[in-house]
N, C-alpha and C positions, 0 to 999 in steps of 0.2 A: 502419849500412850496408845500410840499406834489404830486410832480409832479413823476408819476411813470410811464416811457415811456422807450424806448432802449436809447442809446446813441446818436443817430444819430437824433433821433425826438426832445431828449431835447436842441442838439444844433441849431435846427431849430424853438424852441421854443421862440415866444416874450418874455414870462413873465420869461423865464431863462435868456434871452441875457439881459433883462433889469436889472435883481437882479444881474448879473455879472457886468456889465457895472456901475449900481450904487455902489457897493461895491469897484471897483477899483477907482470910483472917491472921495469915502469917504476917502480911504489911502492916495491917492492925495492930498486930502484937510488937512488931519490930519498930512501930512508930510510937509504941507506948500509948496507945488509946486507952480507955478505961474498959472495963470487963462488960459493961451493959451496951458499948459499942458494936461488941463481938457480932459477926452475922450468925444467925440459926438456920436460915433458909434462903435459898434463891431460886427466882425465875429467870430463865435465859429466853428473851423473845427473838424470834427470827425475824421477824417483820419490823422493819422500821416506823418509828412515828409518822403518820401522816394525815393531812386534811381530809382525805376520802372516808377514813373512819372517824372523822370528827374529833380526833385527838387532841390536835394544836391547830392554833389560829394562822393566818397567812403570814404573820409574822414569826412563826415559830415558837409561839408561847404555847405552854401545856395548857389544857382544859383540864383541871383536877376532877371536878364532878363528872365528866365522860372518861377520865381514867379509872375513877372507882366503878362506875357501872360495867365499864368494858372489861375489868381484871378481876372483878367480885370473885368468882370462881377460883382464879388464880392465888388470890389473897387468902381466901379461906383454907385453901389447901396448904399454902405456905404456913398458916398459924396451926396447921393439924401437924405438919412435920416437925415445927419448932418445938410444940408441945411433946411429942414423940422422942425428940432427940434429950429432952429435958429428963424424963423418966428414967 
């Protein structure tokens, strides 16, 4: 789509997010998953999960409570976007 920005800007770009969301949903439909398995919204994270932000253990296991706390604002925004898509 001829977007030439740094990676963080691409992750925040609505066109890029929509394109990836559409591609994922096309793959879901191609593999005949059920309707409730379709994605309504997506967040692209430009930074890898790391120990410094206390998101993973030294053995690379995810710390779910820390993830929820760290991404709470993003999750709330995704729910708003998903509800807006349904209306």
